[in-house]
N, C-alpha and C positions, 0 to 999 in steps of 0.2 A: 515855626521850627519844622528843620527837613530831619524828620526822621530816619530818612534812608541813609544819609550820610553818616549819621550816629549807629546806625545798625551796621553798615560797612565797618565803620571803625573797629568795632567789639567782636565784629564776626572774622576780623581778619587772625590767622594763626601763623605759626611757624611749622611748615607742614615737613614731616619726614618720612611717611610710612604710607600715605595716598594716593601714591601719583600714579597713573595710570599709562604714562608713555606713549598716550594717543597723539598724533601731529596737532601741532598749533597753527591756526590759520595765521599766514603772513599779516593780514590785516588787522588782526587782536594783536600781534606782538607789536606792529607799529604803534597804534594807539597807546600800549602800553609803555613803550619807550618815550613816546610823545609827552606822556604825564610826566616821566622822572627827568625828562631834559627842561620840561617847564618850571621846575622846582627853583625858588630862589638862591642867588649865591653872592657872596659878599664881593663887593665890588663888581659884579655882574660878571666875573672871571670865568663861571661855568666849568670849573676845573675837574670834571666828571669825564671819563669814557665809558663805553661800555663793550665788551670784549663778548660776543656769543659764541659759546663753545656746543658745538655741537659733534664735533669729532668722537667717536667711542673710545679709541686708543688713549687720547688726550683725557677723558674724563676717568678710564680704567685708571692711568697712573696718577691723576689727583685722588681717587677713590683709595687705593693703597697707601697711598700716604697718610690720608684721613685717618685710615684703620690704626696705622703705626703711630700717629701723635693720640687716637685715643688709646693705644695700651698702655703710652707712656703715662698719661692722665690717669689710668684705671690702677697703675701700680701704685698710686699716690695714696689711695682709699682702702679703707677697711672696712669691715662689719658691715652696718645697714647701707653704711653709704654706697660701697663697693657692689652690694645686690641690688640697690634702687638702680644705679648707674648700668649695671648689666642688663637690665631690662629696658634702658631708655635706646633707640635707634637715633642715631645722631646726623644722618644725611640720608638725602636721596639723591646723589649723584649720578648713579645709573639708571635709577627708574624712572627720573623726571624726563620731559621731553629734550632740554636743554639746560645749560646754564650759563648766566649772565655774570660776567666778573666784573665790578664798577671798580673804577680807580679813580685815585686822587693826584692830580699833577700841581703841586705846588707853587711851579712857575708861571701857570697860566695866568694871564692877564697881568703879569708882572713887566716891569718892575715897579715896586710902590702899589700893591692892589689897595685899592680905596677901601678902608673899613678893618682893615688887616693890621694896621699899624701897633694895636695895642694889645689884640689877643690873635696870636700866632696860629690857634687852631681854627678858626673861623672860616677856613676853606675846607678843612676838615668836615666842621659840622654842615657846610652847606653840601657836600657830598651825602652826607647822611638825609638831608632833607630829598634829596633827588630818590635815594635809596627808599624812602618811606613812599614818595609820590608813587614811584613803581609799583610797591606793595598793596597801596591802596587800590591804583587801577588794576592790577592782576585781580584782587578779590572780587572788583566790581564785574570783571569778566569771567569769573568764577573760576579761575586759576588758583592753583595752589604756589605758594613761594616758601623755600626754606633756605635760611642763613646757615652757611657751614662755616663754622670758627676754629675748628681743629686742622689748623696748616699753619706752616711757616712761609712767612710773607717771600721771602727769597726764593723756597721752592716754587710757588706759584709765578714768580716773576721770571724767573729760568723755564718753567713747562711751557708759558706763553708769549715768552720773548717780550714782556714787558719793558720798555726802555729805564735806566738806571734814574733814579729820582722821582720815578713815578711809583706810588703806592698801590698796590691791591689790599681794596678795603673791603670788599664783601664779594665772596662766591656763593651766588644766589642760583637754587634749583629751581626751576619755574616749569609749568605744565598743569594740563588737567589734572585733576584730581576726582576720587571717588565720594568725596565729601570732605568738608573742615569739621572739624572736632568742635563740639560747645565746649570743652574745658580743655586748656592749653596742655601739651603733652607733660612737660616738669611738673604741673598741678596733677593731672592724672595719674602718674607713675609716684606722686608722694616725695617729688625731690624738693619742693619748696612751695610756699602757699605766697599768694600776693599780698601785700599788705593793703588797708584800708585807705582811701584816699586822705580822712581825716589826719593821718599820722604823717601825711606828706605835706600837708599846707601850713605855711606859716604866715604870721602876721606883721609886717613891719619890721621885724627882726626874728632870727633864726630863735625858735624855744627847742629846747631837749622834751622829748615826750614825757608827761609825768608819770 
């Protein structure tokens, strides 16, 4: 058993508040991107691209957009949920060393992508595999990664000049961190607790929990 691999999987965190902003070595960044690009993909379409965002003005514009969307979501909450959400930091856009925006091009490898005939989203799943590779590689390099989800796709596409038909799937904040928390942020702040594996495993057919 390779205990280092399992330790890596369980050590990975969605980082928001521990970025240092220190420079990132080009060789390290290349290794992380190489790992992402090595991910399997439906029909070997490799439908991803990686937009490296370092420009402060661009990141500041995105950060303001994220804060606006946070306010929209916060307005839907009340009581304890509103109080818990107010304590949760949702992004490290300005504090991280850079952002990596991972996109999905459904036309890549077409027409007729092998393996996507019956499952139209297989290409999108492939992009998620590349993101997971990137995240695990970054963790192995002692970097933090944070996936920002409070944004509208059309805003990001316009901000970064992403062509029509190509979807921005993930805005990832990446860079050196002071540490990785032992408990995920949402658990630490009481937003939600993860369910045990025993509740997620079914044998032969779907069974509702007793």
